[in-house]
Steps between C-alpha positions, in 0.01 A plus 500: 500500500594143418484191721878480560507834689329329795808286559778752465795543262623136535175351394481725199847399394421127528187548289696685236752214479219245466336700229831523315540122526131423415531439124769235534333331793163507329646330193677228694227417753189585302203251525555407136792384297695742282739402230654643188609292199681552178308438175609131501351454847824503698437652844724796583328622814267341753366597842529303822127414508518295179811318622327411830195373313705268279753402770789602279782741591537819298821380332320191367211700361697781339643376175240224450222525245156585632329237283723232649343569840150420368308172483486308173166653414628844599802465269275412209272792577799737536627415154167483321304781665689715750799606287288567186258709706782708648642567155161599367355694794806600701333383821292211643286486810395220739644210309461179707823303521639230729856561630694193607650523850838351579325198659303438180166625627302754301429858601195646323568860396345783303747685276496864393782600259602801295770550236763772522614616156782732388463801277507277193217285635714196569414292806754562772346365814187329634381597843261252663292494815373164637220464752470178701156357395462186708194626684357651187563182304332300777205736493477472124512123518231498764296739293544285190420188699183658633407614151573155359299338781211733428518422129519127567208523743302686237599240241391220735171679559447532126589134457249394765234726353560350157499148646171561681351647183620213281390235750157658526459448126625138511212252496688170464783333688711521186442877476597546865817295451593708197463825697706365791779382271519822299475736797728297726763489228471872435509591870844339543622565144547126485608263223187288538221389731259211546188426706454158656164419657427242767296189419320443826401138579139479386407220739610691810797274570797648680781482254760719343331721241641503150561801281421544133631778277219739410702770324863555404688774314874525440607198707644189335248213474693259718581740784177440693540123478857526626387728781228253596752217495742702712225544761463117519131515418434753775494807278165625624609461862859615468448802282165634618620606847582859407685713249823307454813547295696219338833657389736333258802462728755239597272352762227439240755354258608251767155404626290522180739482205226434242294799610812718506596386149148568368501849651847572359395382152200732514713796615327516837682612812211461742150356536247683713203295620184685608203327666159554342247490784142590584379509860803296615430232238794405279391518141841488333826683446642761266854415391701796367836448330754782538807543282819693552414868481124437510446448133701701255678724755869453583538346842719689749493208741764236520387155377347291776446806725122532452320573823140449390240771439502798738230523770289743298487256208424215739201695628393566143526131415304401812225738400512379142463140620202584720328701226560213260355251749180699540469535122556125459222422748269737317594355159453144624157588635412662168627200305320256730175692458545492123586129513191426708287677243675310222454170683131569553461589133698190406275270703190669361629456146588137577148435631345654191729310267454167679124542486523505120703178474307197376731213601791417729770536234374840387488604866867423566607658171320821588644504851856452373460780245364739762761414763810560284360834395444628852641288783796281401756431229419129468171321571457123496177311568499129586176300500433171675355212300479124546863465384653765729596859420474641150618846399273652235668841497814695591507865395782757507453875513750552215392330175867477401557263793187290452711220350662450842156492662389239246792282605381518859149401391632183339675392820238329715552502873490181709203499736683353794829567671609807303600815694361715219265765646217390268520139615545600863202738488276229353628233738461713813195698389656836585678795341874455452693828471865477397611854585839458333632232268852390584713295266462198730121537499484523119717189468266312737176581315624432145522161328817527297767736373281643222214562739737689732643694207152616391416619851831687519440668165163623625683671789232419758547637852172418678211254467149447637297179463137496612270195475143557382222275621130433452298361789823394669623312193835618353462600138847638427767754588557860392872587494636853456866595455679836489836592352759747628352792308161467670652409837401250763137443592350663808234385744247707305591309182445172685159620617399592145619160372292325767192706412550418133541130580176509697318640198667243276386216727139611469513552123712196411290276727182623335652463153615146569156405633346661194730308267429173682124556495513597133697190405267283705183654359616486142613141542158414644322677221714335234417161651126575491513588129503225239833426339596522135184472286457155343552462129173512309491388137430793270590761758808679624468648847708713738432626851665763722453597861656812657452575869446854624808681621317694775426282800593142569151353528402224257246592236194331356571519124491169313498338156420145387518287185312164519466258204144355482371172356423523132799724417363821650693713749375706793672832577461724801647816650385672817575731787388451860447827685783590743871431555529272798497139602119492480512613137756230422292235680186610314691481170618147580149383592346669193740335257444160666118532482524625141696193393252273683212660310674438167439126545142555384610725210280800577499805278680812621173669599385186683832492683434853628145410607615191688778689676259778597253248638763304697695802629326512842540126547870515412551753778704727275527838670622713210349601171683441176488589132554222248492435125419145386563382142431178311690458170493234233847517341388312192212732404594810695159514671510725804265534796579771755327615817615772740428534870584871529831452321660703221438366146769308309687650205496333158792561264448384142611617155705781652206645693433485874151542648336426832226239473151627594455273800227630730600447862268368770533557874825423681535162664392528861265793434127448556374261233339666196138410413600402147767250386840627393529601137742333262672626187565259214732546207792360303875528557631501145804298404811701587295716736621577851289537813634707793350441847624716789425638845455870575854544637619516136285800406417679826704794627464749781572783259279400205145385428447127426366582153834665426679188623283277276581717201872478578469121508316489166760728339788295642355176359436664161857622455663191647512345152498144638249234596749286688355476854833503687639794305173689528486446879850639544431804283177587678661477843797709386287777353215512749668432835785661689736416784232582758154337474207570728312177408568144389479416130377171350535471122387213274565518124408226249524479121298261281739338262407503128 
């Protein structure tokens, strides 16, 4: 029994009528659009649903071409894909197309179509069913958006992971800047990026911080300068407030035409500025330059319609800036630790090197050489003398630019009134640190146009001048300068320069005192010695005196040539024990007493006996060795006595031999029970007698017998009996630049 029987015959009849009408009604009012087209696309039948969807009456739809009701993209797809697929497959399913309503809006649809062919296989009709897909399209878009957001989130996570990994491996500020630039540029698919770091005021003053470019990639060189100029010197304050976007639009062209022109020339449509921070401290900014289409992609945005990075990218950039800030702090700490170690090593090396210097000039030369290798690009040292400031050295790090440094060395600075840091430091007795060198400052501290030109060519950007003193007395000024490549000096550099100047003051002060004492002592000693030997008929004589190079004390070596009545001549050489003022005083008294004794014409041995006997009465507090000789130039008769002194050397007929003079006790030693012995002999005509002190033959590395043999051999091969020439040859062969003892040398030749 069916359901209609419950309602009687009338109900069953109504149901039968509805069922008879169902196919037509279902076609017209179905929840999808039906239409049939000829092979060329002309619509020959359409249901009411499709007409309602499009807002067109049936008479307007029938007779029109189906492709003409599609969007532009749909028409292209219909011709290039849909029709070929129908011809090949005979049917298509769920093809997405947009139908254009009568008001111009789009109706997303899914198309199913099938061909109807005749017995010969020719296409007769195309029957199509269209499902309204607005909700489905919305769902798909939302699904795609969610998928895209997930992919972008994953990409951002990978970017941050890579950034953290790269920053962990970065040990210098430059390495950190490179990572930030590369990763920031990649994160936004940007045309270029740059990192600008803040130069905080080192003296704690409240002022606008400046920015310097630490790393740049892909941005034109002048863009940052133009951006800084556009911010009216407030770049660090204006741009470090948050992630900001500077689009290239009409407003920017009106307010900042130069910046807009620079961006347009570089193909940039937008600048994104990201703060680089660490614990709320502004360390700098990351500037990212975006182009139309983010690099090489084709932009789908209208020019001037950029809206800045989306919120997700803003969050990424914030995080990137904070990670970069922490890495910068860590890198700066690492670099500062390394610099402290380098500075400590530098000062230790300076102390060692200064300790080896022997005079003030060598000290400043060594300092300048060390400084330009480790601390500065240019080092100048000015010393104070009785005439003002003299500049013994200016060194440049690059040997190719030393000629410019030499020009600076030749330009002496006035001691008064000049604003030059060196002069100011010396005048005020304090360190003068010129953090930056402006054009006005350079013009003020230079003398003339050439001086200014040299300073400009050196490209100096910072300067430190530190006075060095000894016992409160200014000795000079150490000046360091850095160029743009090295960068401006820091407080740590100033501290190192001051420590170095302190060491220099100690060493230069000691060296200057040493030089003064040495000049004074040698002048005193030279005045105590007799002058040029007098001319003696029948003899040619020459004398030499060389002071020791170690120590500044005066010595007790002496020589003497005294003509005697009757044509004889008295000769003497000797050496008072010690190297001090007492030794020099003893030498002066000894030579005076010796000359007084010669009035009576005693023999050499008698001279020794008298000196030994009178030594306590003379109050002489040092012992001495001496060799006394009496010579008759006419006959060549020699008489020689030695008070503990080395024997003389006789050179005659090409042979050199030491005379067998037996020494007695040293002068000042307890008096011997027997008189001093005396050797007698003849100096042949043409023969040469060499008298000397032990400084000529003694050495710390060789026995004295070896030194005596070297002297004998040197005289033998000299090939000359000329006293002056022989003296010079012996000193050249037997002495060096450094001598531990004084040398007195007396050479005489008996003329034929």
